Each structure stands twice: as C-alpha cells, then as structure tokens.
DSSP file (Angstrom, degrees, kcal/mol; ACC not computed):
  #  RESIDUE AA STRUCTURE BP1 BP2  ACC     N-H-->O    O-->H-N    N-H-->O    O-->H-N    TCO  KAPPA ALPHA  PHI   PSI    X-CA   Y-CA   Z-CA
    1    1 A M              0   0    0      0, 0.0     2,-0.1     0, 0.0    31,-0.0   0.000 360.0 360.0 360.0 135.1  125.3   40.6  -14.9
    2    2 A S     >  -     0   0    0      1,-0.1     4,-2.5     4,-0.0     5,-0.2  -0.417 360.0-112.5 -75.1 158.4  122.1   38.6  -15.4
    3    3 A Y  H  > S+     0   0    0      1,-0.2     4,-2.5     2,-0.2     5,-0.1   0.818 118.3  54.8 -63.2 -33.3  119.1   39.4  -13.3
    4    4 A H  H  > S+     0   0    0      2,-0.2     4,-2.2     1,-0.2    -1,-0.2   0.945 109.9  46.4 -62.1 -52.1  119.4   35.9  -11.6
    5    5 A K  H  > S+     0   0    0      2,-0.2     4,-2.0     1,-0.2    -2,-0.2   0.848 112.6  51.8 -62.8 -35.7  123.1   36.7  -10.5
    6    6 A F  H  X S+     0   0    0     -4,-2.5     4,-2.5     2,-0.2     5,-0.2   0.929 109.6  46.4 -72.1 -39.2  122.1   40.1   -9.3
    7    7 A D  H  X S+     0   0    0     -4,-2.5     4,-2.2    -5,-0.2    -2,-0.2   0.878 112.8  52.6 -69.6 -28.6  119.3   38.8   -7.1
    8    8 A E  H  X S+     0   0    0     -4,-2.2     4,-2.2     2,-0.2    -2,-0.2   0.898 110.5  47.8 -60.1 -43.0  121.7   36.2   -5.8
    9    9 A L  H  X S+     0   0    0     -4,-2.0     4,-2.7     2,-0.2    -2,-0.2   0.919 112.8  47.2 -62.4 -50.3  124.2   38.9   -5.0
   10   10 A T  H  X S+     0   0    0     -4,-2.5     4,-2.1     1,-0.2    -1,-0.2   0.912 114.1  46.6 -63.7 -44.0  121.7   41.0   -3.3
   11   11 A V  H  X S+     0   0    0     -4,-2.2     4,-2.4    -5,-0.2    -1,-0.2   0.902 112.6  51.5 -63.8 -39.4  120.3   38.1   -1.3
   12   12 A G  H  X S+     0   0    0     -4,-2.2     4,-1.8     1,-0.2    -2,-0.2   0.935 109.2  49.0 -61.8 -46.1  123.8   37.0   -0.4
   13   13 A L  H  <>S+     0   0    0     -4,-2.7     5,-2.6     1,-0.2    -1,-0.2   0.875 112.8  48.7 -63.6 -38.0  124.8   40.6    0.8
   14   14 A Q  H ><5S+     0   0    0     -4,-2.1     3,-1.2     3,-0.2    -1,-0.2   0.839 104.6  58.1 -66.4 -34.9  121.5   40.7    3.0
   15   15 A T  H 3<5S+     0   0    0     -4,-2.4    -2,-0.2     1,-0.3    -1,-0.2   0.922 105.4  52.5 -62.6 -42.9  122.2   37.2    4.5
   16   16 A F  T 3<5S-     0   0    0     -4,-1.8    -1,-0.3    -5,-0.1    -2,-0.2   0.399 128.5 -98.2 -77.6   6.8  125.6   38.7    5.7
   17   17 A G  T < 5S+     0   0    0     -3,-1.2    -3,-0.2     1,-0.2    -2,-0.1   0.642  79.2 139.0  93.0  11.7  123.8   41.6    7.4
   18   18 A E      < -     0   0    0     -5,-2.6    -1,-0.2    -6,-0.2     2,-0.1  -0.780  48.8-139.5 -92.5 103.7  124.4   44.1    4.6
   19   19 A P        -     0   0    0      0, 0.0     2,-0.5     0, 0.0    -5,-0.0  -0.443  20.1-172.3 -67.8 135.7  121.0   46.1    4.4
   20   20 A L        -     0   0    0     -2,-0.1    -6,-0.1   -10,-0.1     2,-0.0  -0.892   2.0-171.9-133.1  99.4  120.2   46.7    0.8
   21   21 A D     >  -     0   0    0     -2,-0.5     4,-2.4     1,-0.1     5,-0.2  -0.280  45.2 -94.3 -82.3 176.2  117.2   49.0    0.2
   22   22 A D  H  > S+     0   0    0      1,-0.2     4,-2.4     2,-0.2     5,-0.2   0.901 124.4  54.5 -61.8 -36.6  115.9   49.4   -3.3
   23   23 A S  H  > S+     0   0    0      1,-0.2     4,-1.8     2,-0.2    -1,-0.2   0.911 109.5  48.0 -68.5 -36.9  118.0   52.6   -4.0
   24   24 A R  H  > S+     0   0    0      1,-0.2     4,-2.4     2,-0.2     5,-0.2   0.951 112.5  49.6 -68.3 -47.2  121.2   50.8   -3.1
   25   25 A Q  H  X S+     0   0    0     -4,-2.4     4,-2.7     1,-0.2    -2,-0.2   0.894 108.4  53.4 -62.6 -34.0  120.2   47.8   -5.3
   26   26 A L  H  X S+     0   0    0     -4,-2.4     4,-2.4    -5,-0.2    -1,-0.2   0.861 106.0  52.1 -65.0 -35.8  119.5   50.2   -8.1
   27   27 A V  H  X S+     0   0    0     -4,-1.8     4,-2.0     2,-0.2    -2,-0.2   0.893 112.1  46.5 -63.4 -42.4  123.0   51.6   -7.7
   28   28 A I  H  X S+     0   0    0     -4,-2.4     4,-1.3     2,-0.2    -2,-0.2   0.959 112.4  50.7 -66.4 -47.8  124.5   48.1   -7.9
   29   29 A L  H  < S+     0   0    0     -4,-2.7     3,-0.4     1,-0.3     4,-0.4   0.921 111.8  45.8 -58.7 -47.2  122.5   47.2  -10.8
   30   30 A L  H >< S+     0   0    0     -4,-2.4     3,-1.0     1,-0.2    -1,-0.3   0.851 110.1  53.3 -67.3 -33.0  123.3   50.3  -12.8
   31   31 A S  H 3< S+     0   0    0     -4,-2.0    -1,-0.2     1,-0.2    -2,-0.2   0.764 104.1  58.3 -72.4 -17.5  127.0   50.1  -12.1
   32   32 A S  T 3< S+     0   0    0     -4,-1.3    -1,-0.2    -3,-0.4    -2,-0.2   0.553  83.4 104.9 -84.9  -9.9  127.0   46.5  -13.4
   33   33 A L  S <  S-     0   0    0     -3,-1.0    -3,-0.0    -4,-0.4    -4,-0.0  -0.474  72.4-112.1 -81.4 149.0  125.7   47.3  -16.8
   34   34 A P    >   -     0   0    0      0, 0.0     3,-1.1     0, 0.0    -1,-0.1   0.013  38.8 -94.8 -58.3 174.7  128.0   47.4  -20.0
   35   35 A A  G >  S+     0   0    0      1,-0.2     3,-2.0     2,-0.2     4,-0.3   0.704 117.8  74.2 -67.4 -23.9  128.7   50.5  -21.9
   36   36 A E  G 3  S+     0   0    0      1,-0.3     3,-0.3     2,-0.1    -1,-0.2   0.733  96.7  51.4 -61.1 -25.8  125.8   49.9  -24.3
   37   37 A Y  G <> S+     0   0    0     -3,-1.1     4,-2.8     1,-0.2     3,-0.4   0.284  76.9 110.3 -95.4   7.7  123.5   51.0  -21.5
   38   38 A E  H <> S+     0   0    0     -3,-2.0     4,-1.9     1,-0.2    -1,-0.2   0.924  76.2  51.4 -48.3 -56.7  125.3   54.2  -20.7
   39   39 A L  H  > S+     0   0    0     -4,-0.3     4,-2.1    -3,-0.3    -1,-0.2   0.831 110.6  46.1 -52.1 -41.2  122.6   56.3  -21.9
   40   40 A I  H  > S+     0   0    0     -3,-0.4     4,-2.6     1,-0.2    -1,-0.2   0.899 110.9  54.2 -69.3 -38.9  119.9   54.6  -19.9
   41   41 A V  H  X S+     0   0    0     -4,-2.8     4,-1.9     2,-0.2    -2,-0.2   0.855 107.0  50.8 -63.5 -30.2  122.1   54.8  -16.8
   42   42 A S  H  X S+     0   0    0     -4,-1.9     4,-1.8    -5,-0.2    -2,-0.2   0.958 110.9  49.3 -54.0 -59.9  122.5   58.5  -17.4
   43   43 A I  H  < S+     0   0    0     -4,-2.1     3,-0.5     1,-0.2     4,-0.4   0.909 112.6  45.9 -51.3 -50.2  118.7   59.0  -17.6
   44   44 A V  H >< S+     0   0    0     -4,-2.6     3,-1.7     1,-0.3    -1,-0.2   0.920 109.3  54.6 -69.4 -38.8  117.9   57.0  -14.5
   45   45 A E  H 3< S+     0   0    0     -4,-1.9    -1,-0.3     1,-0.3    -2,-0.2   0.799 112.9  43.9 -59.6 -29.5  120.6   58.7  -12.5
   46   46 A N  T 3< S+     0   0    0     -4,-1.8    -1,-0.3    -3,-0.5     2,-0.2   0.336 102.0  88.7 -90.0  -2.5  119.0   62.0  -13.5
   47   47 A S    <   -     0   0    0     -3,-1.7     2,-0.4    -4,-0.4     3,-0.2  -0.590  69.2-132.0 -97.0 154.9  115.4   60.8  -12.8
   48   48 A K  S    S+     0   0    0     -2,-0.2     3,-0.1     1,-0.2    -2,-0.1  -0.906  76.9   8.4-107.2 143.1  113.5   61.0   -9.6
   49   49 A D  S    S+     0   0    0     -2,-0.4     2,-0.5     1,-0.2    -1,-0.2   0.854  74.3 160.9  60.4  36.1  111.5   58.3   -8.0
   50   50 A V        -     0   0    0     -3,-0.2    -1,-0.2    -6,-0.2     2,-0.2  -0.776  28.4-145.7 -85.4 132.4  112.5   55.5  -10.2
   51   51 A T     >  -     0   0    0     -2,-0.5     4,-2.1     1,-0.1     5,-0.2  -0.581  18.1-119.1 -97.2 162.7  111.9   52.2   -8.6
   52   52 A L  H  > S+     0   0    0     -2,-0.2     4,-3.3     1,-0.2     5,-0.2   0.924 114.2  52.6 -61.3 -44.1  114.1   49.1   -8.9
   53   53 A I  H  > S+     0   0    0      1,-0.2     4,-1.9     2,-0.2    -1,-0.2   0.889 109.4  50.6 -59.8 -40.1  111.2   47.0  -10.4
   54   54 A E  H  > S+     0   0    0      2,-0.2     4,-2.5     1,-0.2    -1,-0.2   0.940 112.3  46.5 -58.8 -47.8  110.6   49.8  -13.0
   55   55 A E  H  X S+     0   0    0     -4,-2.1     4,-3.2     1,-0.2     5,-0.4   0.917 109.2  52.6 -68.7 -41.4  114.2   49.8  -14.0
   56   56 A K  H  X S+     0   0    0     -4,-3.3     4,-1.8    -5,-0.2    -1,-0.2   0.932 110.0  48.9 -62.7 -34.8  114.6   46.2  -14.2
   57   57 A E  H  X S+     0   0    0     -4,-1.9     4,-1.9     2,-0.2    -2,-0.2   0.929 113.3  49.1 -61.3 -46.0  111.5   46.0  -16.6
   58   58 A H  H  X S+     0   0    0     -4,-2.5     4,-2.2     1,-0.2    -2,-0.2   0.924 111.2  47.8 -70.3 -43.9  113.1   48.8  -18.7
   59   59 A L  H  X S+     0   0    0     -4,-3.2     4,-2.5     2,-0.2    -1,-0.2   0.842 110.9  51.9 -61.9 -32.7  116.6   47.1  -18.9
   60   60 A L  H  X S+     0   0    0     -4,-1.8     4,-2.7    -5,-0.4    -1,-0.2   0.925 110.6  47.1 -71.0 -37.0  115.0   43.9  -19.9
   61   61 A K  H  X S+     0   0    0     -4,-1.9     4,-2.0     2,-0.2    -2,-0.2   0.923 113.4  49.6 -68.0 -41.6  113.1   45.6  -22.6
   62   62 A E  H  X S+     0   0    0     -4,-2.2     4,-2.7     2,-0.2     5,-0.2   0.922 109.4  51.5 -64.5 -47.1  116.3   47.4  -23.7
   63   63 A Y  H  X S+     0   0    0     -4,-2.5     4,-2.6     1,-0.2    -1,-0.2   0.928 108.5  51.9 -47.0 -53.8  118.2   44.1  -23.7
   64   64 A E  H  X S+     0   0    0     -4,-2.7     4,-2.3     1,-0.2    -1,-0.2   0.868 109.9  49.6 -62.7 -34.4  115.5   42.5  -25.9
   65   65 A R  H  X S+     0   0    0     -4,-2.0     4,-2.5     2,-0.2    -2,-0.2   0.915 110.7  47.0 -70.8 -43.4  115.8   45.3  -28.3
   66   66 A Q  H  X S+     0   0    0     -4,-2.7     4,-2.3     2,-0.2     5,-0.2   0.878 112.1  53.1 -66.2 -33.6  119.5   45.2  -28.6
   67   67 A K  H  X S+     0   0    0     -4,-2.6     4,-1.8    -5,-0.2    -2,-0.2   0.969 109.7  46.6 -58.1 -55.6  119.3   41.4  -29.0
   68   68 A K  H  X S+     0   0    0     -4,-2.3     4,-2.0     1,-0.2     3,-0.2   0.927 113.3  50.3 -59.9 -45.2  116.8   41.7  -31.8
   69   69 A R  H  X S+     0   0    0     -4,-2.5     4,-1.6     1,-0.2    -1,-0.2   0.868 110.3  48.7 -57.5 -36.2  119.0   44.4  -33.5
   70   70 A S  H  X S+     0   0    0     -4,-2.3     4,-1.1     2,-0.2    -1,-0.2   0.802 109.5  53.3 -77.1 -26.1  122.1   42.4  -33.3
   71   71 A L  H  X S+     0   0    0     -4,-1.8     4,-1.6    -3,-0.2     3,-0.3   0.909 108.7  48.8 -73.0 -38.9  120.3   39.4  -34.8
   72   72 A R  H  < S+     0   0    0     -4,-2.0    -2,-0.2     1,-0.2    -1,-0.2   0.845 108.8  54.5 -61.8 -38.1  119.1   41.5  -37.8
   73   73 A N  H  < S+     0   0    0     -4,-1.6    -1,-0.2     1,-0.2    -2,-0.2   0.769 105.5  53.2 -64.4 -30.6  122.7   42.7  -38.2
   74   74 A V  H  <        0   0    0     -4,-1.1    -1,-0.2    -3,-0.3    -2,-0.2   0.896 360.0 360.0 -75.5 -43.7  124.0   39.0  -38.4
   75   75 A H     <        0   0    0     -4,-1.6    -1,-0.2     0, 0.0    -2,-0.2   0.505 360.0 360.0 -80.8 360.0  121.6   38.0  -41.2
C-alpha cells in the first residue's frame, strides 16, 4: 500500500467516525506491508515508543534500499 493510499484510508475511516490514533494507524500500516518487510515489522512490534512518523520514514528508506538493490540485480 502506498503512503498516499494509506493516508486516504485513515482519513476516510476518521471521516466515518472511526477514531484512529497513531498506534492504530501504525498497526494498519505494518499489517499492510509485504513479506519483504517482515523483519522490520517484527522489530517495530517489539520496540517501545515508536511513532508513526518515525516508522513511515524508516519504511520509506527501506523501500528505496530494496528498489536500488533490485535495479542492481537487473543490470
């Protein structure tokens, strides 16, 4: 799920009266990740005081790292 779609989903849920604090949003975000992120999900689930913003930044960096690695493997 892209960040844009994730943000649309959370705004949509809040519009319909579903309260979503950062911890619930983090659960939704982590559960939507593909298997390649399983290690990161496990680390976050076992960490304390991880914020939604921090995790979004971390996941974006990991996505870029995986993207670069896959481009190197293609060439």
